[in-house]
PDB file of N, CA, C and O in Angstrom, chain B, residues numbered from 101:
ATOM      1  N   UNK B 101     143.702-179.686-127.998  1.00  0.00           N
ATOM      2  CA  UNK B 101     142.873-178.585-128.850  1.00  0.00           C
ATOM      3  C   UNK B 101     143.654-178.448-130.199  1.00  0.00           C
ATOM      4  O   UNK B 101     142.990-178.375-131.233  1.00  0.00           O
ATOM      5  N   UNK B 102     144.730-178.415-130.247  1.00  0.00           N
ATOM      6  CA  UNK B 102     145.862-178.182-131.343  1.00  0.00           C
ATOM      7  C   UNK B 102     145.776-179.467-132.262  1.00  0.00           C
ATOM      8  O   UNK B 102     146.218-179.515-133.410  1.00  0.00           O
ATOM      9  N   UNK B 103     145.151-180.490-131.604  1.00  0.00           N
ATOM     10  CA  UNK B 103     144.853-181.296-132.968  1.00  0.00           C
ATOM     11  C   UNK B 103     143.822-181.362-133.376  1.00  0.00           C
ATOM     12  O   UNK B 103     143.598-182.145-134.299  1.00  0.00           O
ATOM     13  N   UNK B 104     142.611-180.407-132.738  1.00  0.00           N
ATOM     14  CA  UNK B 104     141.406-180.484-133.067  1.00  0.00           C
ATOM     15  C   UNK B 104     140.462-181.727-132.839  1.00  0.00           C
ATOM     16  O   UNK B 104     139.471-182.017-133.510  1.00  0.00           O
ATOM     17  N   UNK B 105     140.955-182.372-131.795  1.00  0.00           N
ATOM     18  CA  UNK B 105     140.064-183.604-130.947  1.00  0.00           C
ATOM     19  C   UNK B 105     139.219-183.330-130.420  1.00  0.00           C
ATOM     20  O   UNK B 105     139.259-182.995-129.236  1.00  0.00           O
ATOM     21  N   UNK B 106     138.040-183.383-131.202  1.00  0.00           N
ATOM     22  CA  UNK B 106     136.612-182.812-130.678  1.00  0.00           C
ATOM     23  C   UNK B 106     136.072-183.630-129.541  1.00  0.00           C
ATOM     24  O   UNK B 106     135.666-183.145-128.485  1.00  0.00           O
ATOM     25  N   UNK B 107     136.097-184.870-129.828  1.00  0.00           N
ATOM     26  CA  UNK B 107     135.992-186.275-128.664  1.00  0.00           C
ATOM     27  C   UNK B 107     136.296-185.808-127.377  1.00  0.00           C
ATOM     28  O   UNK B 107     135.533-185.717-126.415  1.00  0.00           O
ATOM     29  N   UNK B 108     138.103-185.372-127.490  1.00  0.00           N
ATOM     30  CA  UNK B 108     138.482-185.379-126.327  1.00  0.00           C
ATOM     31  C   UNK B 108     138.409-184.121-125.519  1.00  0.00           C
ATOM     32  O   UNK B 108     138.651-184.119-124.312  1.00  0.00           O
ATOM     33  N   UNK B 109     138.004-182.833-126.332  1.00  0.00           N
ATOM     34  CA  UNK B 109     137.690-181.497-125.611  1.00  0.00           C
ATOM     35  C   UNK B 109     136.422-181.840-125.180  1.00  0.00           C
ATOM     36  O   UNK B 109     136.295-181.930-123.959  1.00  0.00           O
ATOM     37  N   UNK B 110     135.272-182.095-125.994  1.00  0.00           N
ATOM     38  CA  UNK B 110     134.120-182.436-125.322  1.00  0.00           C
ATOM     39  C   UNK B 110     134.176-183.319-123.680  1.00  0.00           C
ATOM     40  O   UNK B 110     133.634-182.922-122.648  1.00  0.00           O
ATOM     41  N   UNK B 111     134.897-184.437-123.828  1.00  0.00           N
ATOM     42  CA  UNK B 111     134.990-185.133-122.880  1.00  0.00           C
ATOM     43  C   UNK B 111     135.602-184.279-121.616  1.00  0.00           C
ATOM     44  O   UNK B 111     135.166-184.540-120.495  1.00  0.00           O
ATOM     45  N   UNK B 112     136.462-183.409-121.754  1.00  0.00           N
ATOM     46  CA  UNK B 112     137.018-182.762-120.452  1.00  0.00           C
ATOM     47  C   UNK B 112     136.339-181.416-120.390  1.00  0.00           C
ATOM     48  O   UNK B 112     136.676-180.606-119.526  1.00  0.00           O
ATOM     49  N   UNK B 113     135.651-181.219-121.032  1.00  0.00           N
ATOM     50  CA  UNK B 113     134.737-180.026-120.941  1.00  0.00           C
ATOM     51  C   UNK B 113     133.500-180.350-119.994  1.00  0.00           C
ATOM     52  O   UNK B 113     133.099-179.550-119.149  1.00  0.00           O
ATOM     53  N   UNK B 114     132.854-181.779-120.248  1.00  0.00           N
ATOM     54  CA  UNK B 114     131.942-182.356-119.604  1.00  0.00           C
ATOM     55  C   UNK B 114     132.423-183.001-118.414  1.00  0.00           C
ATOM     56  O   UNK B 114     131.559-183.159-117.551  1.00  0.00           O
ATOM     57  N   UNK B 115     133.606-183.426-118.136  1.00  0.00           N
ATOM     58  CA  UNK B 115     133.902-184.437-116.842  1.00  0.00           C
ATOM     59  C   UNK B 115     134.792-183.607-116.190  1.00  0.00           C
ATOM     60  O   UNK B 115     134.933-183.958-115.018  1.00  0.00           O
ATOM     61  N   UNK B 116     135.469-182.605-116.508  1.00  0.00           N
ATOM     62  CA  UNK B 116     136.544-181.716-115.596  1.00  0.00           C
ATOM     63  C   UNK B 116     135.984-180.328-115.622  1.00  0.00           C
ATOM     64  O   UNK B 116     135.300-180.145-114.615  1.00  0.00           O
ATOM     65  N   UNK B 117     136.022-179.379-116.337  1.00  0.00           N
ATOM     66  CA  UNK B 117     136.209-178.337-116.709  1.00  0.00           C
ATOM     67  C   UNK B 117     134.649-177.470-115.974  1.00  0.00           C
ATOM     68  O   UNK B 117     134.747-176.442-115.305  1.00  0.00           O
ATOM     69  N   UNK B 118     133.430-178.093-116.260  1.00  0.00           N
ATOM     70  CA  UNK B 118     132.235-177.740-116.080  1.00  0.00           C
ATOM     71  C   UNK B 118     132.028-178.207-114.635  1.00  0.00           C
ATOM     72  O   UNK B 118     131.986-177.274-113.833  1.00  0.00           O
ATOM     73  N   UNK B 119     131.882-179.487-114.094  1.00  0.00           N
ATOM     74  CA  UNK B 119     132.029-179.737-112.715  1.00  0.00           C
ATOM     75  C   UNK B 119     132.907-178.671-111.949  1.00  0.00           C
ATOM     76  O   UNK B 119     132.394-177.932-111.109  1.00  0.00           O
ATOM     77  N   UNK B 120     134.324-178.614-112.285  1.00  0.00           N
ATOM     78  CA  UNK B 120     135.389-177.787-111.771  1.00  0.00           C
ATOM     79  C   UNK B 120     134.761-175.961-111.641  1.00  0.00           C
ATOM     80  O   UNK B 120     135.155-175.227-110.735  1.00  0.00           O
ATOM     81  N   UNK B 121     134.085-175.648-112.372  1.00  0.00           N
ATOM     82  CA  UNK B 121     133.525-174.412-112.425  1.00  0.00           C
ATOM     83  C   UNK B 121     132.442-174.094-111.411  1.00  0.00           C
ATOM     84  O   UNK B 121     132.323-173.076-110.729  1.00  0.00           O
ATOM     85  N   UNK B 122     131.396-175.572-111.470  1.00  0.00           N
ATOM     86  CA  UNK B 122     130.335-175.334-110.755  1.00  0.00           C
ATOM     87  C   UNK B 122     130.794-175.092-109.043  1.00  0.00           C
ATOM     88  O   UNK B 122     130.334-174.337-108.186  1.00  0.00           O
ATOM     89  N   UNK B 123     131.804-176.009-109.016  1.00  0.00           N
ATOM     90  CA  UNK B 123     132.519-176.236-107.498  1.00  0.00           C
ATOM     91  C   UNK B 123     133.596-174.431-107.293  1.00  0.00           C
ATOM     92  O   UNK B 123     133.615-173.759-106.261  1.00  0.00           O
ATOM     93  N   UNK B 124     134.100-174.202-108.187  1.00  0.00           N
ATOM     94  CA  UNK B 124     134.484-172.882-107.831  1.00  0.00           C
ATOM     95  C   UNK B 124     133.622-171.724-107.871  1.00  0.00           C
ATOM     96  O   UNK B 124     134.029-170.714-107.295  1.00  0.00           O
ATOM     97  N   UNK B 125     132.425-171.692-108.490  1.00  0.00           N
ATOM     98  CA  UNK B 125     131.428-170.692-108.079  1.00  0.00           C
ATOM     99  C   UNK B 125     130.511-170.895-107.101  1.00  0.00           C
ATOM    100  O   UNK B 125     129.489-170.208-107.107  1.00  0.00           O
ATOM    101  N   UNK B 126     130.678-171.657-106.317  1.00  0.00           N
ATOM    102  CA  UNK B 126     129.691-171.825-105.178  1.00  0.00           C
ATOM    103  C   UNK B 126     129.820-170.586-104.150  1.00  0.00           C
ATOM    104  O   UNK B 126     128.844-170.074-103.603  1.00  0.00           O
ATOM    105  N   UNK B 127     131.045-170.208-103.977  1.00  0.00           N
ATOM    106  CA  UNK B 127     131.501-169.161-102.740  1.00  0.00           C
ATOM    107  C   UNK B 127     132.140-168.279-103.345  1.00  0.00           C
ATOM    108  O   UNK B 127     132.995-168.674-104.138  1.00  0.00           O
ATOM    109  N   UNK B 128     131.967-167.016-103.198  1.00  0.00           N
ATOM    110  CA  UNK B 128     132.786-165.914-103.676  1.00  0.00           C
ATOM    111  C   UNK B 128     134.201-166.161-103.086  1.00  0.00           C
ATOM    112  O   UNK B 128     134.385-166.422-101.897  1.00  0.00           O
ATOM    113  N   UNK B 129     135.224-166.054-104.047  1.00  0.00           N
ATOM    114  CA  UNK B 129     136.602-166.000-103.550  1.00  0.00           C
ATOM    115  C   UNK B 129     137.043-167.405-103.577  1.00  0.00           C
ATOM    116  O   UNK B 129     138.235-167.600-103.339  1.00  0.00           O
ATOM    117  N   UNK B 130     136.195-168.546-103.857  1.00  0.00           N
ATOM    118  CA  UNK B 130     136.963-169.685-104.097  1.00  0.00           C
ATOM    119  C   UNK B 130     137.714-169.736-105.273  1.00  0.00           C
ATOM    120  O   UNK B 130     138.585-170.597-105.149  1.00  0.00           O
ATOM    121  N   UNK B 131     137.752-169.178-106.371  1.00  0.00           N
ATOM    122  CA  UNK B 131     138.841-169.159-107.380  1.00  0.00           C
ATOM    123  C   UNK B 131     140.031-169.289-106.761  1.00  0.00           C
ATOM    124  O   UNK B 131     140.856-170.106-107.168  1.00  0.00           O
ATOM    125  N   UNK B 132     140.286-168.402-105.575  1.00  0.00           N
ATOM    126  CA  UNK B 132     141.782-168.935-104.971  1.00  0.00           C
ATOM    127  C   UNK B 132     141.623-170.242-104.053  1.00  0.00           C
ATOM    128  O   UNK B 132     142.687-170.855-103.963  1.00  0.00           O
ATOM    129  N   UNK B 133     140.809-170.681-103.515  1.00  0.00           N
ATOM    130  CA  UNK B 133     140.578-171.311-102.808  1.00  0.00           C
ATOM    131  C   UNK B 133     140.655-172.595-103.808  1.00  0.00           C
ATOM    132  O   UNK B 133     141.342-173.494-103.323  1.00  0.00           O
ATOM    133  N   UNK B 134     140.279-172.801-104.694  1.00  0.00           N
ATOM    134  CA  UNK B 134     140.314-174.010-105.353  1.00  0.00           C
ATOM    135  C   UNK B 134     141.740-174.352-105.807  1.00  0.00           C
ATOM    136  O   UNK B 134     142.222-175.480-105.904  1.00  0.00           O
ATOM    137  N   UNK B 135     142.316-173.198-106.064  1.00  0.00           N
ATOM    138  CA  UNK B 135     143.453-173.488-107.149  1.00  0.00           C
ATOM    139  C   UNK B 135     144.623-173.839-105.597  1.00  0.00           C
ATOM    140  O   UNK B 135     145.586-174.582-105.787  1.00  0.00           O
ATOM    141  N   UNK B 136     144.437-173.359-104.472  1.00  0.00           N
ATOM    142  CA  UNK B 136     145.458-173.748-103.643  1.00  0.00           C
ATOM    143  C   UNK B 136     145.247-175.221-103.147  1.00  0.00           C
ATOM    144  O   UNK B 136     146.125-176.017-102.814  1.00  0.00           O
ATOM    145  N   UNK B 137     143.784-175.422-103.172  1.00  0.00           N
ATOM    146  CA  UNK B 137     143.411-177.000-102.719  1.00  0.00           C
ATOM    147  C   UNK B 137     143.622-177.795-103.880  1.00  0.00           C
ATOM    148  O   UNK B 137     143.627-179.017-103.731  1.00  0.00           O
ATOM    149  N   UNK B 138     143.821-177.240-105.174  1.00  0.00           N
ATOM    150  CA  UNK B 138     144.337-178.661-106.280  1.00  0.00           C
ATOM    151  C   UNK B 138     145.915-178.343-106.237  1.00  0.00           C
ATOM    152  O   UNK B 138     146.660-179.006-106.959  1.00  0.00           O
ATOM    153  N   UNK B 139     146.282-177.630-105.644  1.00  0.00           N
ATOM    154  CA  UNK B 139     147.795-177.716-105.486  1.00  0.00           C
ATOM    155  C   UNK B 139     148.207-179.006-104.289  1.00  0.00           C
ATOM    156  O   UNK B 139     148.949-179.973-104.462  1.00  0.00           O
ATOM    157  N   UNK B 140     147.541-178.664-103.227  1.00  0.00           N
ATOM    158  CA  UNK B 140     147.667-179.648-102.120  1.00  0.00           C
ATOM    159  C   UNK B 140     147.327-180.618-102.620  1.00  0.00           C
ATOM    160  O   UNK B 140     148.093-181.553-102.388  1.00  0.00           O
ATOM    161  N   UNK B 141     146.373-180.886-103.320  1.00  0.00           N
ATOM    162  CA  UNK B 141     145.833-182.647-103.743  1.00  0.00           C
ATOM    163  C   UNK B 141     147.222-183.134-104.486  1.00  0.00           C
ATOM    164  O   UNK B 141     147.659-184.241-104.170  1.00  0.00           O
ATOM    165  N   UNK B 142     147.770-182.521-105.244  1.00  0.00           N
ATOM    166  CA  UNK B 142     148.429-183.187-106.307  1.00  0.00           C
ATOM    167  C   UNK B 142     149.775-182.888-105.157  1.00  0.00           C
ATOM    168  O   UNK B 142     150.771-183.223-105.798  1.00  0.00           O
ATOM    169  N   UNK B 143     150.128-182.523-104.085  1.00  0.00           N
ATOM    170  CA  UNK B 143     151.320-182.477-103.481  1.00  0.00           C
ATOM    171  C   UNK B 143     151.920-181.326-103.385  1.00  0.00           C
ATOM    172  O   UNK B 143     153.065-181.513-102.975  1.00  0.00           O
ATOM    173  N   UNK B 144     151.651-180.001-103.603  1.00  0.00           N
ATOM    174  CA  UNK B 144     152.370-178.786-103.268  1.00  0.00           C
ATOM    175  C   UNK B 144     151.439-177.922-102.963  1.00  0.00           C
ATOM    176  O   UNK B 144     150.729-177.250-103.710  1.00  0.00           O
ATOM    177  N   UNK B 145     151.495-177.994-101.451  1.00  0.00           N
ATOM    178  CA  UNK B 145     151.079-177.182-100.555  1.00  0.00           C
ATOM    179  C   UNK B 145     151.160-175.375-100.672  1.00  0.00           C
ATOM    180  O   UNK B 145     152.201-174.775-100.403  1.00  0.00           O
ATOM    181  N   UNK B 146     150.195-174.838-101.006  1.00  0.00           N
ATOM    182  CA  UNK B 146     150.380-173.546-101.223  1.00  0.00           C
ATOM    183  C   UNK B 146     150.006-172.552-100.077  1.00  0.00           C
ATOM    184  O   UNK B 146     149.991-171.322-100.115  1.00  0.00           O
ATOM    185  N   UNK B 147     149.637-173.603 -98.802  1.00  0.00           N
ATOM    186  CA  UNK B 147     149.058-172.580 -97.685  1.00  0.00           C
ATOM    187  C   UNK B 147     147.508-172.265 -97.708  1.00  0.00           C
ATOM    188  O   UNK B 147     146.680-172.376 -98.612  1.00  0.00           O
ATOM    189  N   UNK B 148     147.432-171.947 -96.742  1.00  0.00           N
ATOM    190  CA  UNK B 148     145.617-171.727 -96.441  1.00  0.00           C
ATOM    191  C   UNK B 148     145.361-170.231 -97.136  1.00  0.00           C
ATOM    192  O   UNK B 148     146.235-169.383 -97.314  1.00  0.00           O
ATOM    193  N   UNK B 149     144.338-170.148 -97.388  1.00  0.00           N
ATOM    194  CA  UNK B 149     143.844-168.746 -97.995  1.00  0.00           C
ATOM    195  C   UNK B 149     143.780-167.553 -96.669  1.00  0.00           C
ATOM    196  O   UNK B 149     143.272-167.791 -95.573  1.00  0.00           O
ATOM    197  N   UNK B 150     144.242-166.608 -96.957  1.00  0.00           N
ATOM    198  CA  UNK B 150     143.726-165.474 -96.243  1.00  0.00           C
ATOM    199  C   UNK B 150     142.601-164.813 -96.200  1.00  0.00           C
ATOM    200  O   UNK B 150     141.884-164.581 -97.174  1.00  0.00           O
ATOM    201  N   UNK B 151     142.354-164.403 -94.791  1.00  0.00           N
ATOM    202  CA  UNK B 151     140.837-163.828 -94.570  1.00  0.00           C
ATOM    203  C   UNK B 151     140.598-162.758 -95.404  1.00  0.00           C
ATOM    204  O   UNK B 151     141.508-161.932 -95.472  1.00  0.00           O
ATOM    205  N   UNK B 152     139.441-162.531 -96.162  1.00  0.00           N
ATOM    206  CA  UNK B 152     138.307-163.146 -95.638  1.00  0.00           C
ATOM    207  C   UNK B 152     137.921-164.193 -96.501  1.00  0.00           C
ATOM    208  O   UNK B 152     136.710-164.383 -96.614  1.00  0.00           O
ATOM    209  N   UNK B 153     138.684-164.896 -97.120  1.00  0.00           N
ATOM    210  CA  UNK B 153     138.301-166.341 -97.905  1.00  0.00           C
ATOM    211  C   UNK B 153     138.468-167.377 -97.140  1.00  0.00           C
ATOM    212  O   UNK B 153     139.267-167.451 -96.206  1.00  0.00           O
ATOM    213  N   UNK B 154     137.587-168.362 -97.576  1.00  0.00           N
ATOM    214  CA  UNK B 154     137.679-169.471 -96.887  1.00  0.00           C
ATOM    215  C   UNK B 154     138.202-170.762 -97.664  1.00  0.00           C
ATOM    216  O   UNK B 154     137.927-170.824 -98.862  1.00  0.00           O
ATOM    217  N   UNK B 155     138.853-171.688 -97.145  1.00  0.00           N
ATOM    218  CA  UNK B 155     139.094-172.794 -97.608  1.00  0.00           C
ATOM    219  C   UNK B 155     137.684-173.879 -98.176  1.00  0.00           C
ATOM    220  O   UNK B 155     136.565-173.947 -97.669  1.00  0.00           O
ATOM    221  N   UNK B 156     138.114-174.490 -99.140  1.00  0.00           N
ATOM    222  CA  UNK B 156     137.004-175.586 -99.459  1.00  0.00           C
ATOM    223  C   UNK B 156     136.654-176.431 -98.155  1.00  0.00           C
ATOM    224  O   UNK B 156     137.458-176.724 -97.270  1.00  0.00           O
ATOM    225  N   UNK B 157     135.377-176.749 -98.198  1.00  0.00           N
ATOM    226  CA  UNK B 157     134.785-177.783 -97.175  1.00  0.00           C
ATOM    227  C   UNK B 157     135.388-179.267 -97.424  1.00  0.00           C
ATOM    228  O   UNK B 157     135.440-179.643 -98.595  1.00  0.00           O
ATOM    229  N   UNK B 158     135.853-180.145 -96.390  1.00  0.00           N
ATOM    230  CA  UNK B 158     136.209-181.362 -96.864  1.00  0.00           C
ATOM    231  C   UNK B 158     135.220-182.410 -97.746  1.00  0.00           C
ATOM    232  O   UNK B 158     135.618-183.443 -98.285  1.00  0.00           O
ATOM    233  N   UNK B 159     134.032-181.970 -97.761  1.00  0.00           N
ATOM    234  CA  UNK B 159     133.371-182.555 -99.312  1.00  0.00           C
ATOM    235  C   UNK B 159     133.717-181.908-100.382  1.00  0.00           C
ATOM    236  O   UNK B 159     133.662-182.551-101.430  1.00  0.00           O
ATOM    237  N   UNK B 160     134.103-180.676-100.438  1.00  0.00           N
ATOM    238  CA  UNK B 160     134.350-179.988-101.514  1.00  0.00           C
ATOM    239  C   UNK B 160     135.803-180.490-102.025  1.00  0.00           C
ATOM    240  O   UNK B 160     136.043-180.676-103.218  1.00  0.00           O
ATOM    241  N   UNK B 161     136.665-180.670-101.076  1.00  0.00           N
ATOM    242  CA  UNK B 161     137.788-181.307-101.146  1.00  0.00           C
ATOM    243  C   UNK B 161     137.744-182.716-101.991  1.00  0.00           C
ATOM    244  O   UNK B 161     138.365-182.949-103.028  1.00  0.00           O
ATOM    245  N   UNK B 162     136.838-183.611-101.272  1.00  0.00           N
ATOM    246  CA  UNK B 162     136.812-184.803-101.983  1.00  0.00           C
ATOM    247  C   UNK B 162     136.408-184.949-103.436  1.00  0.00           C
ATOM    248  O   UNK B 162     136.708-185.849-104.221  1.00  0.00           O
ATOM    249  N   UNK B 163     135.564-183.724-103.652  1.00  0.00           N
ATOM    250  CA  UNK B 163     134.904-183.520-104.927  1.00  0.00           C
ATOM    251  C   UNK B 163     135.914-182.997-105.957  1.00  0.00           C
ATOM    252  O   UNK B 163     135.871-183.377-107.127  1.00  0.00           O
ATOM    253  N   UNK B 164     136.741-182.199-105.548  1.00  0.00           N
ATOM    254  CA  UNK B 164     137.775-182.020-106.556  1.00  0.00           C
ATOM    255  C   UNK B 164     138.958-182.994-106.468  1.00  0.00           C
ATOM    256  O   UNK B 164     139.712-183.056-107.439  1.00  0.00           O
ATOM    257  N   UNK B 165     139.195-183.782-105.362  1.00  0.00           N
ATOM    258  CA  UNK B 165     139.730-184.737-105.759  1.00  0.00           C
ATOM    259  C   UNK B 165     139.584-185.529-106.272  1.00  0.00           C
ATOM    260  O   UNK B 165     140.587-186.212-106.483  1.00  0.00           O
ATOM    261  N   UNK B 166     138.393-185.959-106.779  1.00  0.00           N
ATOM    262  CA  UNK B 166     137.864-187.124-107.455  1.00  0.00           C
ATOM    263  C   UNK B 166     138.022-186.356-108.934  1.00  0.00           C
ATOM    264  O   UNK B 166     138.470-186.975-109.900  1.00  0.00           O
ATOM    265  N   UNK B 167     137.676-185.164-109.013  1.00  0.00           N
ATOM    266  CA  UNK B 167     138.119-184.940-110.520  1.00  0.00           C
ATOM    267  C   UNK B 167     139.509-184.503-111.028  1.00  0.00           C
ATOM    268  O   UNK B 167     139.893-184.382-112.191  1.00  0.00           O
ATOM    269  N   UNK B 168     140.169-184.295-109.865  1.00  0.00           N
ATOM    270  CA  UNK B 168     141.707-184.573-110.513  1.00  0.00           C
ATOM    271  C   UNK B 168     142.309-185.922-110.593  1.00  0.00           C
ATOM    272  O   UNK B 168     143.236-186.120-111.377  1.00  0.00           O
ATOM    273  N   UNK B 169     141.850-186.858-109.841  1.00  0.00           N
ATOM    274  CA  UNK B 169     142.092-188.404-109.876  1.00  0.00           C
ATOM    275  C   UNK B 169     141.721-188.673-111.474  1.00  0.00           C
ATOM    276  O   UNK B 169     142.582-189.048-112.270  1.00  0.00           O
ATOM    277  N   UNK B 170     140.440-188.457-111.820  1.00  0.00           N
ATOM    278  CA  UNK B 170     139.853-188.672-112.886  1.00  0.00           C
ATOM    279  C   UNK B 170     140.551-188.853-114.200  1.00  0.00           C
ATOM    280  O   UNK B 170     140.603-189.760-115.031  1.00  0.00           O
ATOM    281  N   UNK B 171     141.221-187.304-114.049  1.00  0.00           N
ATOM    282  CA  UNK B 171     142.444-186.600-115.268  1.00  0.00           C
ATOM    283  C   UNK B 171     143.438-187.703-115.361  1.00  0.00           C
ATOM    284  O   UNK B 171     144.006-187.704-116.453  1.00  0.00           O
ATOM    285  N   UNK B 172     143.858-188.736-114.465  1.00  0.00           N
ATOM    286  CA  UNK B 172     144.938-189.548-114.147  1.00  0.00           C
ATOM    287  C   UNK B 172     146.032-188.677-114.577  1.00  0.00           C
ATOM    288  O   UNK B 172     145.868-187.507-114.923  1.00  0.00           O
ATOM    289  N   UNK B 173     147.660-189.565-114.528  1.00  0.00           N
ATOM    290  CA  UNK B 173     148.645-188.959-114.625  1.00  0.00           C
ATOM    291  C   UNK B 173     148.820-187.785-115.749  1.00  0.00           C
ATOM    292  O   UNK B 173     148.338-187.799-116.882  1.00  0.00           O
ATOM    293  N   UNK B 174     149.553-186.861-115.214  1.00  0.00           N
ATOM    294  CA  UNK B 174     150.101-185.746-116.079  1.00  0.00           C
ATOM    295  C   UNK B 174     151.263-185.318-116.578  1.00  0.00           C
ATOM    296  O   UNK B 174     151.298-184.308-117.281  1.00  0.00           O
TER     297      UNK B 174
END
């Protein structure tokens, strides 16, 4: 963003942020669930969400993992 690299910005929006938001917005409360799931995927277990929230479903965890993996090393 600071370098005004529009092609990279568009690629990240299309390939990461928009799919991430779609996943996050599926269920009320997933804004918390998806952050905890993402932390778990990269090796920082933040524990389960508290009720009434729910963790991501296994298929959604796989989708999130694929998004994170596609970013490459950070």
